[in-house]
C-alpha positions as CSV (number, residue, x, y, z in Angstrom):
1,M,54.1,172.3,-27.2
2,P,57.3,170.4,-26.8
3,R,59.1,169.1,-29.9
4,R,56.6,170.6,-32.1
5,I,56.2,174.2,-33.4
6,P,52.8,175.1,-32.0
7,I,50.8,177.7,-33.9
8,V,48.3,178.4,-31.2
9,L,46.4,181.6,-32.0
10,A,43.4,183.3,-30.6
11,A,40.4,181.0,-30.1
12,S,36.8,180.9,-29.2
13,A,34.2,178.2,-28.6
14,A,35.2,174.6,-28.0
15,A,32.4,172.5,-29.7
16,L,33.9,170.0,-32.1
17,V,33.1,170.4,-35.8
18,V,34.5,168.8,-38.9
19,T,36.3,171.4,-41.0
20,A,36.2,171.1,-44.8
21,S,39.4,169.8,-46.4
22,P,40.2,168.3,-49.8
23,A,40.1,164.6,-49.2
24,A,40.5,161.4,-51.1
25,A,38.2,158.5,-50.5
26,A,39.2,157.3,-47.1
27,P,37.8,156.1,-43.8
28,T,36.5,158.8,-41.5
29,W,38.3,160.3,-38.4
30,T,35.9,160.7,-35.5
31,V,36.4,162.2,-32.0
32,S,36.8,159.6,-29.2
33,P,35.8,160.9,-25.8
34,S,38.9,161.4,-23.6
35,V,39.7,162.5,-20.1
36,N,40.3,166.0,-18.9
37,P,41.4,165.9,-15.2
38,V,41.0,169.6,-14.7
39,P,38.7,172.3,-16.3
40,T,41.5,174.2,-18.0
41,D,45.0,173.0,-18.9
42,N,44.9,169.5,-20.4
43,R,47.1,168.4,-23.3
44,L,48.0,165.1,-25.0
45,T,51.2,165.0,-27.0
46,A,51.6,161.4,-28.2
47,V,49.8,158.1,-28.6
48,T,50.7,154.5,-29.2
49,A,48.4,151.5,-30.0
50,R,49.7,148.0,-29.3
51,T,46.4,146.2,-30.1
52,A,42.8,147.2,-30.7
53,Q,42.2,146.8,-26.9
54,D,45.4,148.3,-25.6
55,A,46.5,151.9,-26.5
56,W,48.1,154.7,-24.5
57,A,47.9,158.5,-24.9
58,V,50.2,160.8,-22.8
59,G,50.7,164.4,-22.1
60,F,50.3,166.7,-19.1
61,Y,47.8,168.8,-17.1
62,T,48.0,171.6,-14.6
63,G,47.2,170.4,-11.0
64,P,44.4,172.1,-9.1
65,L,46.8,173.4,-6.4
66,R,49.6,175.8,-6.9
67,H,52.2,173.4,-5.5
68,N,51.1,170.6,-7.9
69,G,52.7,172.1,-10.9
70,R,52.0,170.3,-14.2
71,I,51.3,166.6,-13.8
72,M,52.0,163.8,-16.2
73,L,48.8,162.7,-17.9
74,A,48.4,159.1,-19.1
75,E,45.2,157.7,-20.6
76,H,44.5,154.1,-21.5
77,W,42.2,152.6,-24.1
78,D,40.8,149.2,-23.1
79,G,38.8,148.6,-26.3
80,S,35.8,150.6,-25.2
81,T,36.8,153.8,-23.4
82,W,39.7,156.0,-22.5
83,K,40.4,156.1,-18.8
84,Q,43.0,158.1,-16.9
85,S,45.8,156.1,-15.4
86,P,47.2,157.7,-12.1
87,T,50.7,159.0,-12.4
88,P,53.2,160.2,-9.8
89,N,53.6,164.0,-9.2
90,V,56.6,165.8,-7.8
91,Q,55.4,168.8,-5.9
92,F,56.5,172.2,-7.1
93,F,57.8,170.7,-10.4
94,D,56.3,170.5,-13.8
95,E,56.4,167.1,-15.4
96,K,55.4,166.6,-19.0
97,L,55.2,163.4,-21.1
98,L,56.1,163.8,-24.7
99,A,56.3,160.2,-26.1
100,V,55.2,156.7,-25.2
101,G,56.1,153.2,-26.3
102,A,54.6,149.8,-25.2
103,A,56.1,146.4,-25.5
104,A,53.4,144.6,-23.5
105,A,50.3,145.4,-21.4
106,N,52.6,145.5,-18.4
107,D,55.7,147.1,-20.0
108,V,55.2,150.7,-21.1
109,W,57.7,153.6,-21.1
110,A,56.8,157.2,-21.3
111,V,59.4,160.0,-21.5
112,G,59.4,163.8,-21.4
113,S,60.8,166.7,-19.3
114,T,60.7,168.1,-15.8
115,N,61.5,171.5,-14.4
116,Q,61.0,173.3,-11.1
117,T,57.8,175.3,-11.3
118,G,58.5,178.8,-12.6
119,F,62.0,178.0,-13.9
120,A,63.0,177.6,-17.5
121,T,65.6,174.9,-17.1
122,T,64.4,171.4,-18.0
123,N,65.7,167.9,-17.5
124,P,64.6,164.5,-18.9
125,I,62.1,162.3,-17.2
126,T,61.2,158.7,-17.8
127,T,58.4,156.7,-16.2
128,H,57.5,153.1,-16.5
129,Y,54.1,151.2,-16.2
130,D,54.3,147.6,-15.0
131,G,50.7,146.8,-15.4
132,A,49.7,148.1,-12.0
133,A,51.3,151.6,-11.6
134,W,53.5,154.2,-13.1
135,T,56.9,154.8,-11.5
136,I,59.5,157.5,-12.2
137,V,62.8,156.0,-13.2
138,S,66.0,158.1,-12.8
139,T,68.0,159.1,-15.9
140,P,71.7,160.2,-16.2
141,A,72.5,163.9,-15.6
142,T,74.0,166.0,-18.4
143,S,75.7,169.4,-17.9
144,G,75.2,172.7,-19.6
145,S,72.6,175.5,-19.8
146,A,70.3,174.2,-22.5
147,K,66.9,172.8,-21.9
148,S,67.2,169.0,-21.8
149,I,64.3,166.7,-22.7
150,L,63.5,163.2,-24.0
151,D,61.2,163.4,-27.0
152,G,60.9,159.9,-28.4
153,V,61.0,156.3,-27.1
154,V,60.9,152.8,-28.5
155,N,60.4,149.7,-26.3
156,F,61.6,146.2,-27.2
157,G,60.9,144.6,-23.8
158,A,62.0,144.4,-20.2
159,S,65.7,144.8,-20.9
160,N,65.8,147.0,-24.0
161,A,64.4,150.4,-24.7
162,W,65.8,153.6,-26.3
163,A,64.9,157.2,-25.8
164,V,66.1,160.3,-27.7
165,G,66.1,164.0,-27.1
166,R,68.5,166.8,-26.3
167,S,71.1,167.2,-23.5
168,R,71.9,170.1,-21.3
169,A,74.8,170.7,-23.6
170,G,72.4,171.4,-26.4
171,R,73.3,168.3,-28.3
172,A,71.4,165.2,-29.5
173,L,70.8,162.8,-26.7
174,V,70.3,159.1,-26.9
175,E,69.7,156.9,-23.8
176,H,69.4,153.1,-23.5
177,W,67.6,151.0,-21.0
178,D,69.2,147.6,-20.3
179,G,66.8,146.3,-17.7
180,T,68.5,148.0,-14.7
181,G,69.2,151.6,-15.6
182,W,69.4,154.2,-18.3
183,T,72.8,155.1,-19.8
184,I,73.8,157.7,-22.3
185,V,75.0,156.3,-25.7
186,P,77.4,158.4,-27.8
187,T,76.0,160.0,-31.0
188,P,78.0,161.9,-33.6
189,D,77.8,165.6,-34.1
190,P,76.8,166.8,-37.6
191,A,79.7,168.0,-39.7
192,V,79.6,171.7,-40.6
193,K,81.4,173.6,-43.3
194,A,84.5,175.7,-42.6
195,G,83.6,179.1,-41.1
196,S,80.5,177.8,-39.5
197,T,79.8,176.7,-35.9
198,L,77.5,173.9,-34.7
199,A,75.1,175.7,-32.3
200,S,72.8,172.9,-31.2
201,S,71.3,169.6,-32.2
202,T,68.2,167.6,-31.1
203,L,66.4,164.3,-31.8
204,T,62.6,164.5,-31.7
205,G,61.4,161.1,-33.0
206,V,62.6,157.5,-33.1
207,S,61.4,154.3,-34.9
208,A,62.9,150.8,-35.0
209,L,62.7,147.7,-37.2
210,S,64.7,145.7,-34.7
211,P,67.1,146.2,-31.8
212,S,69.9,146.5,-34.4
213,D,68.0,148.8,-36.9
214,I,66.9,152.0,-35.2
215,W,66.3,155.4,-36.8
216,A,66.1,158.8,-35.0
217,V,65.2,162.2,-36.5
218,G,65.4,165.8,-35.5
219,S,67.4,168.9,-36.5
220,Y,70.6,170.9,-35.9
221,S,71.5,174.6,-36.0
222,V,74.5,176.2,-37.5
223,V,75.8,179.7,-37.1
224,T,77.8,181.4,-39.9
225,G,78.7,184.9,-39.0
226,T,75.4,186.5,-38.0
227,V,73.2,184.0,-39.9
228,S,71.6,180.9,-38.3
229,D,70.5,177.9,-40.3
230,A,68.6,174.8,-39.2
231,F,68.9,171.5,-41.0
232,T,67.3,168.1,-40.9
233,L,69.1,165.5,-38.9
234,I,68.7,161.7,-39.3
235,E,70.7,159.1,-37.4
236,H,70.8,155.3,-37.6
237,Y,71.8,152.6,-35.1
238,N,73.1,149.4,-36.6
239,G,73.4,147.4,-33.3
240,V,76.9,148.7,-32.6
241,A,77.0,152.5,-33.1
242,W,75.0,155.5,-34.2
243,S,75.8,157.3,-37.4
244,I,74.5,160.3,-39.3
245,V,72.7,159.5,-42.6
246,P,72.5,162.4,-45.2
247,S,69.0,164.0,-45.5
248,P,67.7,166.8,-47.8
249,N,67.0,170.3,-46.8
250,P,64.5,172.0,-49.1
251,A,63.7,175.3,-47.2
252,P,64.5,178.4,-49.2
253,R,67.5,180.3,-48.0
254,S,67.5,184.0,-47.0
255,S,70.8,185.8,-47.0
256,L,69.8,187.6,-43.9
257,N,68.0,184.9,-41.9
258,G,69.3,181.6,-43.4
259,A,67.0,178.7,-43.8
260,R,65.2,176.4,-41.3
261,Q,63.7,173.0,-41.5
262,V,63.0,170.4,-38.8
263,L,61.9,166.8,-38.6
264,N,59.5,165.8,-35.8
265,A,58.8,162.1,-36.2
266,V,59.8,159.0,-38.1
267,A,58.1,155.7,-39.0
268,M,60.1,152.8,-40.5
269,I,58.2,150.2,-42.5
270,S,61.0,148.0,-43.8
271,K,64.7,148.3,-44.7
272,T,63.7,149.9,-48.0
273,D,60.7,152.0,-46.8
274,G,60.4,154.6,-44.2
275,W,59.0,158.2,-43.6
276,A,60.2,161.2,-41.7
277,V,58.0,164.3,-41.3
278,G,58.2,167.8,-40.0
279,N,58.1,171.3,-41.5
280,T,60.0,174.1,-43.0
281,I,60.1,177.5,-41.3
282,D,59.7,180.8,-43.2
283,T,62.8,182.9,-42.6
284,A,62.9,184.6,-46.0
285,S,60.0,186.9,-45.0
286,G,61.3,187.3,-41.5
287,S,58.2,185.7,-39.9
288,F,60.1,182.7,-38.4
289,L,56.7,180.9,-38.4
290,P,56.0,177.3,-39.6
291,D,55.7,177.4,-43.4
292,K,55.1,174.1,-45.2
293,S,54.8,170.5,-44.2
294,L,57.9,168.3,-45.0
295,A,57.9,164.6,-45.8
296,L,61.0,162.6,-46.5
297,H,61.0,159.0,-47.8
298,W,63.7,156.3,-47.4
299,N,64.1,153.8,-50.2
300,G,66.9,151.7,-48.7
301,T,69.6,153.9,-50.2
302,A,68.8,157.6,-49.6
303,W,66.2,160.0,-48.2
304,S,64.3,162.2,-50.6
305,V,61.6,164.9,-50.4
306,V,58.1,163.8,-51.4
307,A,55.5,166.5,-52.1
308,T,52.8,167.1,-49.6
309,P,49.6,169.1,-50.2
310,M,49.3,172.6,-48.7
311,T,46.1,173.2,-46.8
312,G,45.5,176.7,-45.5
313,T,48.7,178.2,-44.3
314,Q,51.6,177.2,-41.9
315,N,51.4,173.5,-42.2
316,V,53.2,171.3,-39.6
317,L,53.5,167.5,-39.4
318,A,54.1,166.4,-35.9
319,G,53.6,162.6,-36.1
320,V,53.7,159.7,-38.6
321,S,52.7,156.0,-38.4
322,A,52.3,153.3,-41.0
323,A,50.3,150.1,-41.3
324,S,52.0,149.2,-44.6
325,S,53.8,150.8,-47.5
326,T,50.4,151.9,-48.9
327,D,48.8,153.0,-45.7
328,V,50.7,155.8,-43.9
329,W,49.2,158.6,-41.8
330,A,50.9,161.9,-40.9
331,V,49.2,164.3,-38.5
332,G,49.8,167.8,-37.2
333,E,48.2,171.2,-37.6
334,R,47.5,173.9,-40.2
335,V,46.3,177.5,-39.9
336,D,42.9,178.3,-41.4
337,P,42.9,181.9,-42.4
338,S,39.3,182.0,-43.7
339,G,37.8,183.7,-40.6
340,A,38.3,187.1,-39.0
341,I,40.9,185.5,-36.7
342,P,43.1,182.7,-38.2
343,V,42.8,179.5,-36.1
344,D,44.6,176.2,-36.0
345,R,42.9,173.1,-37.5
346,T,43.9,169.4,-37.2
347,L,45.8,168.2,-40.2
348,T,45.7,164.6,-41.3
349,L,47.5,163.4,-44.5
350,H,47.3,159.9,-45.9
351,W,49.8,158.1,-48.2
352,T,48.3,155.3,-50.3
353,G,51.5,154.4,-52.2
354,S,51.6,157.1,-54.8
355,T,50.7,160.5,-53.3
356,W,49.9,162.3,-50.0
357,T,46.3,163.5,-49.8
358,T,44.6,165.6,-47.2
359,V,41.8,163.8,-45.3
360,A,39.1,165.7,-43.4
361,S,39.4,165.5,-39.6
362,P,37.5,167.0,-36.7
363,S,38.6,170.3,-35.2
364,A,37.2,172.5,-32.5
365,A,35.8,176.0,-33.2
366,G,39.0,177.3,-31.6
367,D,42.5,176.0,-32.1
368,S,43.1,172.2,-32.6
369,L,46.4,170.5,-32.8
370,L,47.5,166.9,-33.2
371,G,50.9,165.8,-31.7
372,G,51.0,162.1,-32.6
373,V,49.5,159.2,-34.4
374,S,49.6,155.4,-34.2
375,T,48.4,152.9,-36.8
376,L,47.8,149.2,-36.2
377,P,48.3,146.5,-38.9
378,G,45.0,146.6,-40.8
379,G,44.7,150.3,-40.6
380,E,43.0,151.2,-37.3
381,S,44.5,154.5,-36.2
382,W,44.6,156.9,-33.3
383,A,45.7,160.5,-33.2
384,A,46.1,162.6,-30.1
385,G,46.5,166.3,-29.3
386,F,44.4,169.1,-27.7
387,T,42.0,171.9,-28.4
388,N,42.3,175.5,-27.2
389,S,39.3,177.7,-26.6
390,G,40.9,180.6,-24.8
391,P,43.9,181.5,-22.6
392,S,44.9,178.4,-20.6
393,I,41.7,176.6,-21.6
394,D,43.0,173.4,-23.2
395,Q,41.1,170.1,-23.6
396,T,42.4,166.8,-24.6
397,L,41.6,165.6,-28.2
398,I,41.7,162.0,-29.4
399,L,40.7,161.0,-32.9
400,H,39.9,157.5,-34.0
401,L,39.8,155.9,-37.5
402,L,38.5,152.5,-38.3
403,P,39.4,151.0,-41.7
């Protein structure tokens, strides 16, 4: 699953059940019926809600014919039901949508990646909805051998949108839409200590308070001798240029395997209040699997680690959204080891102003993952992802919470 660290394990039946989790008093997440264009491979990766009657969830599905490849999936909420919105398909290519941002009912951007079917190399893709149809819009080419994607987008209106991701050079990528085309905007490389080499960097989430106050998060990798480390990466745009803002890195370090931590999403509430979420990766044991959820808070001066509860094992936070400073949701997945075969469960954490608490949320009998969340002023929230009930048997999953 792009930009996340999926923990998909063996799975069985697909009936939805609510799994037990420690929970504070909170509204209840429920399953909202969503569209599955094909019987097997359907995934949602992101969601955005503009109003109670206008929300979008995006992802991808595998077309019924071999030459279809993977097709962009867009679903729209009109206040009563989720309906599929037709998207263009490039034959013999896989197109995946990983993020979505809406400025108006007739101004929606979704971004992601595209690659020739059967080939590993990927390039960014952007598509725009004008109220009637989705259209693919070209993006600047980058050079190199890395997989290039766009993983986050913010939309201010017809002549101002920003998308973030990774270039073919394996470096953080920022693109700006000015109403006529996308252009690449320079971003700084993280500084590394003497004797180390910057291996790669990527931006996986973006959030904005205004066109001159934009935050993007992700991670970067450093190689020192034979040891590789991954560190959190946070960048800020002040209306003129992007700059790197220091961020903490709490993952335990192994002398053999280094340390790894990533940020997957960010939600800014005000100039003195914001959240970035992700996870640490267990390198000390040599497993290189997701380890613990990670939440960083911005107080207007610095980013700091805030404790999150551990539920099951291998917790990942993939999305975060806020209605206010006392109503923030973070979602992702956790591994439930209680059965004969460990399975993924949805993970929903709630911040009420003092602590993060785990809130129960529906999961399938097999694996269930959430990739994004969107919260409206007042607290109505949507979370989107997918369930897995066997090899290549994925179904879309949308959860709804009413305050």
